[in-house]
C-alpha positions as CSV (number, residue, x, y, z in Angstrom):
1,M,28.5,117.7,97.1
2,R,29.8,119.0,100.3
3,S,27.2,118.4,103.1
4,R,25.2,116.5,100.5
5,R,25.0,113.0,99.2
6,R,23.6,111.6,96.0
7,G,19.9,110.8,96.2
8,K,18.1,107.7,94.9
9,K,20.1,107.8,91.7
10,T,22.5,110.1,90.0
11,K,19.8,111.3,87.6
12,N,18.3,113.4,90.4
13,L,21.6,115.2,90.9
14,W,21.6,116.3,87.2
15,L,18.1,117.6,87.6
16,V,18.9,119.6,90.7
17,L,22.1,121.1,89.2
18,C,20.4,121.9,86.0
19,F,17.9,124.0,87.9
20,L,20.5,125.7,90.0
21,L,22.8,126.5,87.1
22,G,20.2,127.3,84.4
23,S,21.6,130.8,84.0
24,Y,24.7,129.4,82.3
25,L,23.0,128.9,79.0
26,S,24.3,128.0,75.6
27,P,22.5,127.5,72.3
28,P,21.4,124.0,71.5
29,P,24.0,121.9,69.8
30,S,23.9,121.6,66.0
31,E,23.2,118.3,64.3
32,A,26.9,117.9,63.8
33,G,27.2,117.1,67.5
34,L,29.9,118.0,70.0
35,R,32.8,116.1,68.6
36,E,33.7,118.6,65.9
37,K,33.5,121.5,68.3
38,V,35.6,120.0,71.1
39,S,39.4,120.0,71.3
40,E,41.6,117.7,73.4
41,H,45.1,118.3,74.6
42,V,47.4,116.3,76.9
43,L,50.1,118.1,78.9
44,S,53.5,116.5,79.3
45,N,52.6,115.4,82.9
46,G,49.6,113.4,81.6
47,L,46.8,115.9,82.4
48,K,44.1,115.8,79.8
49,V,42.4,119.0,78.8
50,I,39.0,119.1,77.1
51,L,37.9,122.4,75.7
52,L,34.7,123.7,74.1
53,E,34.5,127.3,73.1
54,N,31.0,128.8,73.4
55,H,30.7,132.6,73.1
56,K,27.0,132.9,73.7
57,A,27.6,134.7,77.0
58,P,30.7,136.0,78.8
59,V,30.9,133.1,81.3
60,V,32.8,129.8,81.7
61,T,32.4,126.6,83.7
62,F,35.7,125.2,84.8
63,Q,35.6,121.6,86.0
64,V,38.3,119.3,87.4
65,W,37.5,115.6,87.3
66,Y,39.4,112.9,89.2
67,R,39.1,109.3,88.2
68,V,38.4,108.2,91.7
69,G,35.1,107.4,93.5
70,S,33.9,104.8,95.9
71,R,34.7,102.0,93.4
72,N,38.4,102.8,94.1
73,E,38.1,102.2,97.9
74,Q,38.8,99.0,99.8
75,W,36.9,96.9,102.2
76,G,37.0,98.5,105.6
77,K,38.0,101.9,104.2
78,T,34.7,103.0,102.5
79,G,33.8,106.7,102.4
80,L,37.4,107.9,101.7
81,S,36.5,109.5,98.3
82,H,33.6,111.5,99.8
83,M,35.6,112.4,102.9
84,L,38.5,113.7,100.8
85,E,36.0,115.8,98.8
86,H,35.1,117.6,102.0
87,M,38.7,118.1,103.0
88,M,39.6,119.7,99.7
89,F,38.0,122.9,100.9
90,K,40.1,123.0,104.1
91,G,43.0,124.9,102.6
92,T,46.5,124.5,101.2
93,K,49.8,125.9,102.3
94,K,49.1,129.0,100.1
95,Y,45.4,129.4,100.9
96,G,44.0,129.1,104.4
97,P,40.8,127.2,105.5
98,E,37.6,128.3,103.8
99,E,39.5,130.8,101.6
100,F,38.8,128.8,98.4
101,S,35.0,129.5,98.6
102,R,35.5,133.0,99.7
103,I,37.8,133.9,96.8
104,V,35.4,132.4,94.2
105,Q,32.5,134.2,95.7
106,E,34.4,137.5,95.8
107,N,35.0,137.1,92.1
108,G,31.3,136.7,91.5
109,G,31.3,133.0,90.9
110,D,29.9,129.8,92.5
111,E,31.6,126.5,93.3
112,N,30.9,123.1,94.6
113,A,31.9,119.4,94.3
114,F,30.4,116.0,94.1
115,T,31.4,112.4,94.6
116,S,30.0,109.3,93.0
117,T,30.9,105.7,92.6
118,D,33.1,106.4,89.7
119,Y,34.5,109.9,90.1
120,T,35.0,113.0,92.2
121,A,34.5,116.4,90.5
122,Y,35.0,120.1,91.4
123,F,33.7,123.1,89.5
124,E,33.6,126.8,89.4
125,N,31.2,128.9,87.3
126,L,32.7,132.3,86.7
127,S,32.7,135.4,84.5
128,A,35.0,134.7,81.6
129,D,37.5,137.3,82.6
130,R,37.9,135.5,86.0
131,I,39.0,132.1,84.7
132,Q,42.5,132.6,86.2
133,V,40.9,132.3,89.6
134,S,40.0,128.7,88.9
135,L,43.3,127.9,87.4
136,D,45.2,129.2,90.4
137,L,43.0,127.6,93.1
138,E,42.5,124.2,91.5
139,S,46.1,123.6,90.4
140,D,47.2,124.6,93.9
141,R,45.0,122.1,95.7
142,M,45.7,119.3,93.3
143,H,49.2,118.9,94.7
144,D,49.5,121.0,97.9
145,L,46.5,120.2,100.1
146,N,47.1,121.0,103.8
147,L,45.5,118.1,105.6
148,Q,45.3,118.7,109.4
149,E,44.1,116.5,112.2
150,D,41.7,119.0,113.7
151,D,40.0,119.7,110.4
152,F,39.8,115.9,109.7
153,Q,38.1,115.2,113.1
154,T,35.6,118.0,112.6
155,E,34.8,117.1,109.0
156,R,34.4,113.4,109.8
157,M,31.7,114.3,112.3
158,V,30.0,116.3,109.5
159,V,30.1,113.3,107.2
160,M,28.7,111.0,109.8
161,E,25.8,113.3,110.5
162,E,25.3,113.6,106.7
163,R,25.0,109.8,106.5
164,R,22.5,109.8,109.4
165,L,20.3,112.5,107.8
166,R,20.4,111.4,104.2
167,T,20.6,107.6,104.5
168,E,19.8,106.2,107.9
169,D,16.9,108.5,108.5
170,N,15.6,108.2,104.9
171,P,13.9,104.8,104.5
172,Q,14.0,104.9,100.7
173,A,17.7,105.8,100.5
174,Y,18.5,103.1,103.1
175,L,16.6,100.6,101.0
176,M,18.6,101.6,97.9
177,E,21.8,101.2,99.8
178,Q,20.8,97.7,100.9
179,L,19.7,96.7,97.4
180,E,23.1,97.6,96.0
181,A,24.8,95.8,98.8
182,T,22.9,92.6,98.0
183,A,23.0,92.9,94.2
184,F,26.8,93.4,94.0
185,Q,29.0,90.9,95.8
186,L,32.4,91.4,94.2
187,Q,32.1,94.8,92.6
188,P,32.9,97.8,94.8
189,Y,29.4,99.1,94.0
190,H,28.5,96.9,96.9
191,W,29.2,99.8,99.4
192,P,27.7,103.3,99.4
193,T,29.5,106.4,98.2
194,V,29.2,108.0,101.6
195,G,30.6,104.9,103.2
196,W,29.5,102.6,105.9
197,M,29.1,104.3,109.3
198,E,31.6,102.0,111.1
199,N,34.2,102.6,108.4
200,I,33.8,106.4,108.5
201,K,34.3,106.3,112.3
202,N,37.6,104.4,111.9
203,L,39.1,106.4,109.1
204,T,42.3,108.2,110.0
205,L,44.2,111.2,108.6
206,A,46.9,108.8,107.4
207,D,44.3,107.0,105.3
208,L,43.2,110.3,103.8
209,K,46.8,111.4,103.0
210,S,47.6,108.1,101.3
211,Y,44.4,108.3,99.3
212,Y,45.1,111.9,98.2
213,H,48.6,111.2,97.1
214,T,47.5,108.1,95.2
215,Y,44.6,109.5,93.2
216,Y,45.0,113.3,93.1
217,N,47.5,113.9,90.4
218,P,47.6,115.0,86.7
219,A,47.9,111.4,85.5
220,N,44.5,110.5,87.1
221,A,42.6,113.8,86.4
222,F,41.3,115.8,83.5
223,L,40.0,119.3,83.0
224,V,36.8,120.2,81.1
225,V,36.3,123.9,80.3
226,V,33.3,125.2,78.4
227,G,32.5,128.9,77.7
228,D,33.7,132.2,76.4
229,F,37.5,131.9,76.1
230,S,40.3,131.8,73.5
231,Q,41.5,128.2,73.2
232,K,45.1,129.3,72.4
233,K,45.4,131.6,75.3
234,L,43.6,129.3,77.8
235,L,45.9,126.4,76.8
236,A,48.9,128.6,77.5
237,D,47.5,129.5,80.9
238,I,46.7,125.9,81.8
239,E,50.2,124.9,80.8
240,K,51.7,127.6,83.0
241,T,49.7,126.6,86.1
242,Y,49.4,122.8,85.7
243,G,52.4,121.9,83.5
244,S,55.0,121.9,86.3
245,L,53.0,119.6,88.6
246,P,54.5,116.1,89.0
247,P,52.5,113.6,87.0
248,G,52.2,111.0,89.7
249,V,51.4,107.3,88.9
250,K,48.3,106.4,87.0
251,P,46.4,104.0,89.3
252,D,45.0,100.7,88.1
253,Q,41.3,101.2,87.4
254,E,40.4,97.5,86.7
255,K,38.0,96.2,89.3
256,A,36.3,92.8,89.9
257,I,33.0,92.3,88.1
258,D,30.2,90.2,89.5
259,P,29.7,86.9,87.7
260,P,26.2,86.2,86.2
261,Q,23.5,85.9,88.8
262,H,21.7,82.5,88.9
263,G,18.7,83.2,91.0
264,E,16.6,86.0,92.4
265,R,17.8,87.7,95.6
266,R,15.2,89.3,97.8
267,I,15.4,91.4,101.0
268,F,12.9,93.0,103.3
269,I,13.9,96.1,105.2
270,K,11.9,97.2,108.3
271,R,12.1,100.9,109.0
272,Q,9.8,103.5,110.4
273,A,8.0,104.9,107.3
274,E,4.6,106.1,106.2
275,L,4.4,103.8,103.1
276,P,6.1,100.7,101.7
277,F,8.4,101.0,98.8
278,I,9.7,98.5,96.2
279,L,13.0,98.4,94.3
280,M,14.1,96.0,91.6
281,G,17.6,95.9,90.3
282,Y,18.5,93.9,87.2
283,H,22.2,93.5,86.2
284,V,22.8,95.2,82.9
285,P,25.8,96.4,80.8
286,N,26.9,100.0,80.4
287,L,27.4,102.0,77.2
288,R,30.3,99.8,76.1
289,N,27.6,97.3,75.1
290,G,25.0,98.2,72.4
291,D,22.3,96.7,74.5
292,S,22.6,99.6,76.9
293,Y,20.9,101.9,74.4
294,V,18.0,99.4,74.0
295,L,17.6,99.5,77.8
296,E,17.5,103.4,77.6
297,V,14.5,103.0,75.3
298,I,12.9,100.4,77.6
299,A,13.2,102.6,80.6
300,T,11.5,105.4,78.7
301,I,8.6,103.2,77.5
302,L,8.0,102.1,81.0
303,A,8.3,105.4,82.9
304,G,9.1,108.3,80.5
305,G,6.3,110.8,81.2
306,R,2.6,110.8,81.9
307,S,1.8,108.6,78.9
308,S,4.3,105.9,79.8
309,R,3.1,102.4,80.6
310,F,3.7,102.7,84.3
311,A,1.8,106.1,84.5
312,R,-1.1,104.8,82.5
313,E,-1.5,101.4,84.1
314,F,-0.4,102.0,87.7
315,I,-1.4,105.6,88.4
316,Q,-4.3,106.4,86.0
317,K,-6.1,103.1,85.5
318,K,-5.4,100.9,88.5
319,Q,-4.6,103.6,91.0
320,L,-2.0,101.3,92.6
321,V,0.9,103.7,93.2
322,L,1.9,107.2,94.0
323,D,4.8,107.0,91.7
324,A,6.7,104.4,89.7
325,D,10.0,104.9,87.8
326,A,12.5,103.0,85.7
327,E,16.1,104.0,84.8
328,N,19.1,102.6,83.2
329,S,22.7,102.9,84.4
330,L,24.1,103.8,81.0
331,L,27.0,105.9,82.3
332,S,28.4,103.8,85.1
333,K,32.1,102.9,84.8
334,D,31.3,99.2,85.4
335,P,28.2,97.2,84.6
336,G,25.4,98.5,86.8
337,L,21.7,98.0,87.4
338,F,18.5,98.7,85.5
339,L,16.2,100.0,88.4
340,I,12.5,99.8,88.8
341,S,10.9,101.5,91.8
342,A,7.4,102.0,93.0
343,E,5.6,103.5,96.0
344,P,2.2,101.9,96.6
345,L,-0.8,104.0,97.5
346,P,-2.0,103.7,101.1
347,G,-3.7,100.4,101.6
348,K,-2.2,98.8,98.5
349,A,-0.2,95.6,99.1
350,T,3.4,95.5,97.8
351,A,2.7,92.1,96.3
352,E,-0.1,93.5,94.2
353,V,2.2,96.2,92.8
354,E,5.0,93.8,92.2
355,K,2.7,91.5,90.1
356,A,1.6,94.5,88.1
357,I,5.3,95.4,87.4
358,D,6.0,91.8,86.3
359,R,3.0,91.9,83.9
360,E,4.5,95.0,82.2
361,I,7.9,93.3,81.9
362,R,6.3,90.2,80.3
363,R,4.6,92.5,77.8
364,L,8.0,93.8,76.7
365,Q,9.2,90.2,76.3
366,T,6.2,88.9,74.3
367,E,4.5,91.8,72.5
368,P,6.5,94.0,70.0
369,V,6.3,97.6,70.9
370,G,4.2,99.6,68.4
371,T,5.7,102.0,65.9
372,Q,4.0,105.1,67.5
373,E,5.0,104.2,71.1
374,L,8.6,103.4,70.0
375,R,8.9,106.7,68.1
376,K,7.5,108.6,71.0
377,A,10.1,107.1,73.4
378,K,13.0,107.8,71.0
379,N,11.8,111.4,70.5
380,L,11.6,111.9,74.3
381,L,15.2,110.6,74.8
382,E,16.6,112.6,71.9
383,A,14.9,115.8,73.1
384,S,16.1,115.3,76.6
385,F,19.6,114.6,75.3
386,V,19.6,117.9,73.4
387,S,17.9,120.0,76.0
388,S,20.4,118.8,78.7
389,Q,23.1,120.7,76.7
390,D,21.3,124.0,76.9
391,S,23.6,125.0,79.8
392,L,27.4,125.3,79.5
393,F,27.6,123.4,82.8
394,F,25.8,120.4,81.5
395,Q,27.7,120.4,78.2
396,A,30.9,120.0,80.3
397,M,29.4,117.4,82.6
398,L,28.2,115.3,79.7
399,L,31.6,115.3,78.1
400,A,33.2,114.4,81.4
401,R,30.9,111.6,82.2
402,Y,31.5,109.9,78.9
403,E,35.2,110.5,79.4
404,I,35.0,108.7,82.7
405,V,33.3,105.6,81.3
406,Q,34.9,105.4,77.8
407,D,35.9,108.6,75.9
408,W,34.2,112.0,75.6
409,R,33.9,111.4,71.8
410,A,31.3,108.7,72.5
411,V,28.8,111.4,73.4
412,D,27.8,111.8,69.8
413,E,26.9,108.1,69.5
414,Y,23.9,108.5,71.7
415,P,21.2,109.9,69.3
416,P,22.0,107.5,66.4
417,S,22.3,104.5,68.8
418,I,18.8,105.3,70.2
419,G,17.5,105.8,66.7
420,K,18.6,102.3,65.6
421,V,16.6,100.5,68.4
422,T,13.9,98.2,66.9
423,P,11.0,96.3,68.4
424,Q,12.9,93.1,67.9
425,D,15.8,94.6,70.0
426,I,13.4,95.4,72.8
427,L,12.0,91.8,72.8
428,R,15.5,90.3,72.8
429,V,17.0,92.6,75.5
430,A,14.0,92.3,77.8
431,K,14.2,88.5,77.6
432,Q,17.9,88.5,78.2
433,Y,18.2,90.9,81.2
434,L,14.8,91.6,82.7
435,I,14.3,88.2,84.2
436,P,13.8,87.1,87.9
437,E,17.1,85.1,87.9
438,N,19.0,88.3,87.1
439,R,17.4,90.7,89.7
440,T,17.5,91.7,93.3
441,V,14.2,92.8,94.9
442,A,14.2,95.0,98.0
443,V,10.9,95.8,99.8
444,L,10.5,98.5,102.5
445,V,8.3,97.2,105.3
446,P,7.0,100.3,107.2
447,L,6.9,100.2,111.0
448,T,4.9,102.3,113.3
449,T,6.4,103.7,116.5
450,E,5.3,100.5,118.2
451,G,7.2,98.4,115.7
452,K,4.2,96.9,114.0
453,K,3.8,96.7,110.2
454,T,1.5,99.3,108.7
455,R,-1.2,98.5,106.2
456,G,-0.1,97.9,102.6
457,S,3.2,96.3,103.6
458,E,1.9,92.7,103.6
459,F,3.9,90.1,101.7
460,S,3.2,86.3,101.3
461,L,6.7,84.9,100.7
462,E,7.8,82.6,103.5
463,S,11.5,83.2,103.1
464,K,12.7,86.7,103.9
465,T,15.8,88.5,105.0
466,V,15.6,91.6,107.2
467,R,18.6,94.0,107.4
């Protein structure tokens, strides 16, 4: 988002947006799923349009998704996607600087944008009778952005400050950044979405213009509209506002993928912090591989709620940590990481917490998950999947995120795929992916103002890397 950067993981962004946009509600989806309710259309210039009518309330969410994120950047030019997101609000030849937000607000709507590794998205939530506002504004800035040097210089300083506040002054966010930089060596997930500071400093307006003309065009974008509208009329309006835009060239989206990892990678990061922190990242496939759904269940068994294994063993019984989490990168464009994180309680050594995590992983590899525990995990995942669609906004985002990775129609495969997971699947997948040879471990070593390690950050490994 403008003046914001993703937190520890994208999951946190969904939770925040869901809270902020809870007023855009829709009824829960039926058992038939979304596929039968959604229509897809492709304009002559290549722009895909995904529509879902929902007449529960007289509102719409209008979203424009570009198939460009930090994975599309090059070495030395990181941060371009996020920088361009900021500049998209600086005006066009038709609309002056800051007019975009003002016009949306004057029409009773709200708007924002966000950038990730895999995409950049822009949205407006408006009364249904104001949808033309989004059509006019978004189609205009898709092809006629007015990029000026003064605006660029100012916004670059804003982005640099954003990086300082949200990453460099945030020990856990900095640790996550370093984990990804170590885990990925060929894939562009190696660098952060916000970009490296030195790269941001050296970006030029010419870089930004070239990036805009390469990736912001109908052939590399799609619209998702959910809400109270007539499909026939809206399609005619979309054709009128977007149909005349030149298609552009569809960029190559194939990126290098890291080869299999053949040994554990481990880093130790020294930063001023109150408590240590542990991150483990295991290379795993995305939803294009059926094992990704098994990993969804594993993450829920480990850290899905107060009765999960991490909560019971680490927080309630052993009182080792303040918090522990596990999450799977199901909807990453390229293969991502299965992440485990833990924040030890004051006085607890990171080595002790790490051993406890390893014990729980070994349980998954050697002891079949019981019927009741497996059913509970599946119920939690399916309930979360359904409840996430209670808002029009998140129905649109769900369709869009599946479209980015594979195809929006794959959204209906989630519940049945989760339902098919067996205890034997969990044993097999845990043995295949959740092994030391396939992981990167990052440990935050807190420093006091005098530069000394605080209690609880001790570790016994002789070999270490500090970044």
